[in-house]
N, C-alpha and C positions, 0 to 999 in steps of 0.2 A: 891124259892132260885133263889138270882139273879145271872145275870151271864154274864160272860165277855168273849166279841169274839173278835177272832185274825184270819188274814184270812194270810194262805200260798201259793201260786198257786192259784188254784182251788179248796181248801177244805176249809173248815169251822171249825175252832177248837173253842171250849169252853170251859171255865171253872168253876165248880159250888159246892156248897157244896155236898158230896154224903154220907158220916160218916153213913156206912154200910146200906144206902137205896137206891136207884134206883135215876138218878141224872137228868132224863129226862122227869117223869111223866109229869109235867106242861107245858115242851117244846112239847111232845106231843100232848097235849089236846088242847094248843093254835097253836104252830107255822105250825101243819102237818094235820089241819085241812080239807083245800084244797090240799095237796100234797100226793100221791100215794107213802107210804112207801112201800121199795122192800127187806129191812132183816134190822136186826139189831145182833150187834157183841159184846161181851161186857163182862168184866172183874169186875163181880158186888158183888163179896166176896173179902173182904180184907184181910181179915185172911188169906185164902186159897192162895191171891196171894204173902201175906208176905214171907208165907211158902215157896212157891216153888223160892221168889227171892232167899231166904238164902239158901235153899238146892243148885239153879245155882251156889253161891258163895263157895259151899263147907261143909254144913251144912249136918247130915243126917237129917231124919224127925222128930226123935224123938228131937235132937236138937231145931232144926228149931219149932216147937210146943211149947217146953218148953220157949223158947225167947220170943214166941209171948205170952203165958198167963204169964211172967212176965212182959211185957211191956201190957199189957190188951189187947192186942188187938185179943184174943181168951179166951173162955169162960172156964169154970171149965169142962166141958160137951163138946168137941169142934166138937161134929158127924155131927151137922146139916150142918157145913162149911164147913171140911175136907169132907163128902161124899156128897159136892154138890147139898145138898135137900136146902138151902138156896135160893143157886144161881137160883135154878129149879121155887123154891116158886114164887121171884122175875122175870123168866122168864114168868110166867105165866100169871104174871099182865099185862108187857109189851106187849105179847102178842092180851091182850086184848085192849091196848089203841091204838096199831099198827096197828089190823087188824082188832076188833071185834070179834077175836076168843078166843073160851077157849078153855084151853087146861089141862090136869089133869098130876100128878105125875107121873103116870103108862106111857103114852103115853109118858113125857119126858126121863122116867128111868136114871137118874142123875149118872154121874161115878166121882165120886170122884179122890183125888189125893194119897190115902195112900198104893197102893199100887208103887208108882214110888220111885227111890231113886235119892241120889245126881249125881251118876253118869251119869243116864239119862239124869237129865237135864243139869249138864255140858258136857256130849258130842252134845247134841243138839246145847246148847250156839256154843262151838268149832267150830261146823260146819253150822251155819248160821241161826239157830234157836232159839227160847225159847219159852218153855212150859209152857203154860198158862191155866189154870180152865177157858175155853170161854164157855157164854151163847150163844146161835145163835138161829135166828129163820127165816125162807128166804120166801118167797113166789115165787113158780117155778109153772107155768103153772095154774092146778086145784087145785094145791096140796101145803100145806106149812108144810117144811123141820124143824125139832128142832135139839139141841142139848145143854146137859149141858156136858161137858167131859174135860180132859187136852187136847189139841191142841196143833200144835207145829207150833208155829207161825213164816213165813219168818220174817227176822229182817227189812228188809225195806218196813213193814208194822206199823206203827205209833202204834198199841196196845202192840205187841214185847217191848216196850221201858217203858211201863204203870209198875212201882214194886214197892215192899215195901205193904203197906197199899191200894196203889193208886186203884182206881175203875175208869176204861172208860167203855163208850158205844159208837159205830160207829153206825149211821143212814146212809145206803143208801137208799133215793128217788129219783122219778121222776122227780123234779123240783128243789130243790136243791142239789142234789150230796152225795157227802160224808161228812157228820159233826162227830166230835168227842167230846163227853162230858165228862171232867174227875173234879175228884179231891180227896179227902181224904174217904175212907171205913172204916178206924174202928181209933179208939183214942178216948179218954174221952173228951178231948173239941169239939171236930169236933161232935161226936155222941151226946153231950150235947147240941150244937148250931140246931142238925137237930130235936133233941124232941120238944125243946123251939119251934123251927120254927114250928112243926105238929101241937103241944097243939093250936099254937095264930091261926095257921088256922081253926083248929076245933072248937074255939071259935068264928071265925069270919063265920064259918056255921052257927054255933048254933045261932048268933045273926040274921043271915040272911035269915035263917030258910031252907039252903041247906042243905042236909043231905048228901051227894056223891057228889064224882065229877064226872062232865057230860061227856061221853064217845060221841063223837058224829062220832064215824066209827059206818059202817051198823055191822051186827050181822054176823059174818061169820059161811061160811059153808064148808070151804075148808076140803080137804082130808090130815089127818095129820100123817106124817111120821119120824122116827128117820134117823137124816144124817148117823149112822151107817151102813145103810140099803143100801148106795149107795156105789158103786163103785168109790175108789179114791184113793189116795197113801197114803202110811204111814211109817213114822222111826220103825225100828225094832231094839228094843235093848234086845241081849242076846248073851249066849255063845254057840254060833251056829257054825260050822267048814260052812264057803262059799260054799264049794263042796254040803252039804246037804241041804241046800236053796236053791240051783240052782236046784238041782235034784226035789226038791219041784214044782221049778216056769215052770219046764220043764215038768212036770205032767199035770197042768195047765195055764191055760191062765193070767199068769202076769210077770213082770221082779222084777232082783233084781238087786240095786246096789251096792254095799261095799263100806262103806264110811269112816269107820275106823275098826279098831278091836273090833266086837262085834256090830256096827253100822251100819245098812243096810237100803238104798230106796227102800222100794218096791211099785212096780207099777202098776195100773189098778186090785187092791182088791178086789174083791167082797167080799158084806157081807158073802156070804157061804164061799167062800175059807179063806177067815179070820177065819173063827171061826175052819174052819179045820187045819188049821196052826197052831193056836194058841193050838189047842189041839195034834197036832204032836210033836210041838216044844216048849224049854222054852223062847219064846219070849215075850216080853212090848213089846206090838205095839200102837202109838202114830198116828192119825190120822194128816194129813199137812193141816194149812188152806189152802182153796180155791182152792183143787185139785178135789174136788166132779165131777164124768162125768155126766152131765146133761142127754147126748146122750143116754145113757140108762136106762133114768126116763121113768117108763111107761105112757102112758096119759092120763088113768084114776086109779089111787090108788083106794084102796078099804078104805073109807073114816070111823071114828071110833064116834060116835053121845056121849058125855057128856057131862052131868050137873056138874057143878064149881063155885062153890061162891068165889068170890074174894071182 
């Protein structure tokens, strides 16, 4: 896939045709061979991004899905897209090329967008965030942390500005710093272009005798943990009285800030506390990007060995 680069400050931005695929496979195999990739965070499902963008504009989930299907951006059975399964499979591939690490679907445990509402997307947008279905993977010490789930992205971050069927992947690496790769993630013309490109690449491999894309990263042996096991900050949406939420906060070690009616910022919420809060109150909790508390990460998390064919 051809790329056009643009420099803005210290970051590198790239435009690339995605069309339902992953915009940086060739870049990872060619440009990051001698670099140390630290994290990948991306919007890699055009259907889900289209629906979330429409919901932020006021459409219900059902209306947004119907529009996406009529426009050819969603399949008749959109389960893989809206449940985060398609994004999880793509994250598995990205992990293999960026870290040499194989992941399983159960390790990622993707969370989709069907539980979200237009009011949640709009409330987040009005207060400085955009809700995006993010696929994330990050190395921290001896561990690899992954997530596919709706995440509140601050408006000052480039991924928050990726709307409609656009896809984008942000790569943080030791030598290059931050790079953003963008392109269309759905649509008949863009998809046809990518499929034809894949056919041509496959034909070239067949002629040359090459059967697979060569991955120059060593096989990874990092312990895998989901981001939702980390203490972090969440946006909480729901009809809960502020005093009720404060009482729960006083009983545990987290803090609550009222943003608007039925919208709260909940800081320093651990996985255990999150589960208890969700069970006790009618709250939809959306993690805020970049708020994980790494100081509480165990030095030697339990590793899980899996074998996955990619």
